[in-house]
N, C-alpha and C positions, 0 to 999 in steps of 0.2 A: 512372599513378595511384598515389598514396601518401597516407598520413595525415600531417597537419601536427603539429608539436609541441603546439599548442593542443588539437588533437583527441585526441592520445594522452594528454595530461594530463587531459582531460575523462573519457576512458574509465577512467583509473586512479582518479580521485576518485569516479567513479560505482560502481566495483567495491567501494570502501571503504564507501560508503553502502549498497550492497546487502548487504554482510556485516553492517553494523550493523542493518539492517531485520530480518535473520534472527537477531538477538541474538548474532552472532559478533563480539563486540568484541575477543576474544582475538587475532584475526589482526592487529590494528593496535595492540596494546598492548605497550609496552616491558617485557619481562620483568624487567629489572633495576630497574624503578621501584618494585617492591613487594618488601618483605622477606617471603618466603613462610614460613608456619608449617611446622614440621617435618613432612615427609611429604606436603605439599600441592603441587600444580602451580598455575601461573597460571590455568588454566582453572577449577579449582574454588575459587580464592581470589577472583577478580574477581566483584564484585556489580554488577548493573545494574538500572535501572528504565527500560525501553525506551520512551521517549517518541517516538522516530522511528517505530516501528511503530504505536504508539497513534494518533499524529496522522494518518499515512497511511491507516490502516484506518478511522478516524472520518470523514475526508473522503470516502473511497470509499463508505462505507455511507450517508452523508447524500446523496451524489450519485446513486448507482444501486442503493441497497440494496433497493429494492422490486421494480422490474421495468424492463426495457428491451425494447421490442417495436415492430413496425410494423403498420399496418392498411391494407389495400388493398381496393378494391371488386371486383377480379377474383377470383372465388371459386377458380378453379384455381390462380392464382398464390399466393393466400393459403394454400392447402393445401400447395403446394410449400415455401413459406417456413417454415410451421409445422413441417413435418417436418425441414427443414434446421436450423432453430434447435435443435430437440430433439437432432438427431444430433451437433452440435458443442458442445452446452451453451452456447448463445449468451449467456445472461445471465451465466454465470460468466466468459466471455471479456470481457464488457463491464466487469465488476467488476475483473478483472485490469488492464484498460486504465486504469481510474480510479485504481488503486493505482500503476501506473507513472507516470501523470500527476503525482501528488503526490510520489512518491519522486524521480523524475529530472527533472521539469519538462515532460516530454512522453513519449508512447508512440508507437512505430512499429509499425504492423500490416501484415503481409504476407499476401497470398493464397497459400495452399499448395495445390497441385493433386496429388491422389492417384488420378487416373483409371487404370483398367486400360487397357493399350495393346497393340496388335498388334505384329508383328515389324517393321513399318515405322515404329513410333512413333505410329501413329494412335490416336485416342481411341476406346475400345470402349464407348461408351454410346449408347443409342438414343433416350432421352427427356430432356426438361429436368429431370424429377425425378431421374433417375439422374445427370445432369450435376451437379446441386447437391450430391448426396451425395459427389461427388469433390472438394469444395472445403472447405478448413479455414482457420482463422486462426492465425497465429503472432504473438505479441506480444513486442516488444523494448524495452529502455530504452537510455539513453545509455552503458551499460556495453558494449553491442554494436552500437548503431546511431547514426549521426551524420547530422544534417540540414545540408546546405549551402545558403547563400543567395547571390544575386548582389548587386551593389553597390546595387541598389534595394530590397533586402529581400525579393525574391521567391524562393520556394523553387526552387533549381536542381536538386538531386539528393538522394537518400537513400542512404547507405552502410550495409550490414549485413554484419558480419563473423561468420561461423559456421565454427568450426574453422579450416581453412587456406584458406578461400574468402572473397573479398570480392565482394559483389554490389552494383552501383551502379545505382540505378533513376532513369531520366530519364522525361520525359513520353512519349517515343515508343520507348524501348528499354531493355533491361537488359544491362549489361556485367558479365561475370564474370571475376574475376582470381584467380590462384593465388599464394599467398605462397611465394616461393622461399626457399632456405636462407640467402640473404644479407639477408633481411628486405624484399626488393623485391616488387612486385606485377606479375605477368605476365598479360597479357590472354589468356584461353583461349576466350572465346565472346562473341558479340553476338546478341541476340534482339530482334526488333521487337515492339512492343506497340501494334497499330493502334487499340485502343479506349481507350488512355490508360494512365496509371501503374497498376501492380498493387500499390502500396504506399501506405499512408496515414499521415499524421502527425497525432496528436491532441495538441494543445498544452494546457498548463495555463494558469494566469493569465498574462497577457502584458503586457510593456512593449516596444512596438515589435516586433522580430522575436525578442526574447529571451523564452523561456518560463521561468517561475520555479518551482523546486521548493518544496514546502511545508515542507521540513525542512532544506535545505542550510544555512540561516542558524543552525540550532540545534545543529549537529554539535559545535561546541566546548563549548556549554553541556551537551550530553549527556555528553561526555567528562568535564567537570568534575563533573557529578552522579555519574557512575560512580566517579570517583576518591574523592569524599567518602563514598559508600556503602561502598567497599572499605576506606577508612581507618577508618570506624566499625566495620566487622567486625573488622579487625585489632586496633584498640585494645581492643575487647571481649575478643578472644582473649587478648591479652597482659596484660590486667588479671587474667584468670583464671589465666594462667601467667606470672607476673612474671619478668623477667630479672634475675638476681643477678650481681654481679661479686665477684671475690676476688683479692687480691694478697698476696704474702709467704707463700703456702700451699705446703707441700711435698706434691706430688701422690702419690697411691698408685699402685702399678704392678701390673700383672697378671703372670702367669707368663711371658709373652713379653717382659716389660720395657716394655710400653706403658702410658702414663699412663691411669688410669681416669677417666672423666668424672664430675663431681659432679652427681648426679641428685637433684633436689628433688621432694618430694611433699607431699600434705596432712598437716599435723601434724608435719612434720620441721623441725629447726632446724639452722643452720650452726654448726659448732664445730670447733676445731683447737687443738693444743698449741703451734703456732708463735707465739712472742711478737710477731712483726712482722706477723702476719696482719691484713688489713683487709677487711671485707665491705661491699658497697654494693648498691643496687638502682636499676635504670633506671626512672624514673617515666614513666608513660604520659600522653599528653595527656588533657585532660578531654573527656568525651563530649558535654556540653551544647553547646559551640561547633560541633561537627561536626553535631549534629542541627539547629541553627539554620541552618547553611550549607546543608544538604540541603533544608530547608523553603524557603529563599529561592530556591535554584536551581530547585526544582520550580515555584514560583510564576512565576519569570521565564520558564521554558520554556512554561508554560501560557498566559501572556499572549501570548507571541510566536507561538504556534500556534493561537490562538483556541480553546483547549481547556479553559476554566475548568470546564466541566461534568464534566470528569474528575477534578477535585480533590476531596479530602475535607477535612473540618474546616471552619474558618471561611472563608466565601466573601467576595469583594469586595462592594461596595455594589450595591444593586439597579440603580442607574443605570449602573454599569460593566458589569454583566451584560447589561443591555438593549442597550447600544452594541455589546458584543462579539457578542451574538447576531445583531444586524443585520449586522455585518461578516462574520460566518460565513455567514449566509444569502446575502449578496451574492456571496461567493466560490463557494459551492455553485451558485448560479444560473449564474455564468459557466462553471463546469466542466460543468454539464448542457448548456449551449449548445454547447460544444465536442464533447461526446459525441454530442449530437443531430445536429450537422452531419456528424460522421463516419459515423453510421449511415445518413444520407441518401446520402452519397457512396458508401459501401460497397455498399448495395443497388442503387443506380443502375448502378454498375459491373458488378455481377453480372448485372443484367437485360440490360445491353448485351452481356455475354459470351454469355448464352443466345441473344439475338437474332442475334449474330454466328455462332453455331454452328448454330442451327436457324432455321426460317422463322417466327419469332414476333415479337411487337411489345410485349414486356413492358416495355421501357424507356420506352414512352409511357404506361404505367399510372401514375396518380397514387397516392400513398400518404402516410400520416401516420406520424410517429415519436413514440413516447411514452417518456419517461424520468422515473422517479420514484425519489427516494431516501427514506431514513428518518432523520428528525430528531425524536427523542422529545420534546425541549423544545417545538419548534414544534407538533408533533402534539397535545400536551397543551393548549397554549395555544389552538389552533384549536378543539378539542373543547369546552373550557370556554366559549369565546365562543359556539359553536353551541348549547350547552346553555342558556345564559342567554337567547339569542334565541328558542329554542324555548319556554322557559317563559313568555316574553312574547307568544307567538303570532305572532312575526315570520317564522319559517321553518317548513317542513314537517318531518314525521317523517323523510322520505327524506333531506333535507339533513342532519339531525342524525346519522342513521346513516352517511351518507357521510363525516362527520368523525370517526367512531369507528374507531380503528385495528384493533379486535378484529373488526370486521365485514368479511368478505372480499367478500360478494356482497349488496349492499343490497336488490336486488329479491327475492332468495331469502328474506331475512330478513323483508321486508314480507309476502311470501306466507305464510310460517310464522306470522306474527302474525295474519294474516287467518284462517288455518285454526284457530288456537287460539281466536280470538274467535267464530268460527262454532260451535265445539263448546260454548261456554259463553255463555249469554245475558248474564250479568253481564260476562263478558269482552268480548263484542261491544259492549256499551254503553260500556265503558271505552275500547275501541279507537276507536269512532266519536267519542267526546268528545275523544280525543287528536288 
């Protein structure tokens, strides 16, 4: 077992994108490309406007920003799942998966078992509830996990590299390899998985078997934008501290015989008694072209990432915004479908694990998956439409409140309105008329 050159290149490029997402552009920035102001490092000179993180976080918020949960009719199972979700912070894990989707093109989710064990390695849990508390989720991107497909485009295996260990997940087994000093992989163990794979791949938008990152295509634009922003900062700096040149000037020397630098300050003038002296000044580029370049790059990135709602200033036409919003919603819908399918597979696998360990039949229980994101533009549009229909008497007050994002529990709000109406005859009349 070994990684191909294509897979190694994917890991390397993914690590770069991961750094960029965390605003660490310095790690991939050529230090010699910037003339640093005196006393400054590349880290505190480089300026960035991180559209990579903006885009990834916006898609994740729109996909699963509100809630992700399941609903089952088995009361005992529902109780177990609710406690387990709370223990592992399930919704936060789902949001992380959505971010990995957009950043890397896919997320790999591995079941992690933390059961207490006896001296023989046996699991020391006595109930399904305790069993669930010993399961957690670990999320990986293409900087650490590789998905392999066969010649028909079917998933063959998943490789996860953690430290000096490479785990390879097949449909029926897990192979573990140790990375040797020569960079080779030595098989150290094989473990069967009778209930199926214990790792899941959550793809992003797809073309065939290829999953597409939301931001890979804007990396070069992001770098160009950061270059322009850094140049603007440096030009501004050097306009305030201009560079002067001098030729034919006899320098002054200190007590050790070293030439003293010519230091300029506010209100000072250059003068010398040398007849052959000539002074000059290095003119800085104009700021206006840089500002225009930054504006154009920002718009180009915004259009490329369906992120026009993040722009400030003059917006594109209403028609363009409408088309962009529909494209954005289509992408979000596909992402939600991928997340929903993953949640179904995850819980079905966990139910089978419980059934395999105990004499239960949870895997036969039906359940529904709910995934909801947060899209303020669409939410406002839906509420305005509901408000207009309510004013025409076409929908009920309950439907109107359902469309209001500020109302968390519609029935509780209706009950509160009824209580207020009962306390006031005028209020009750108004409520009944509504």
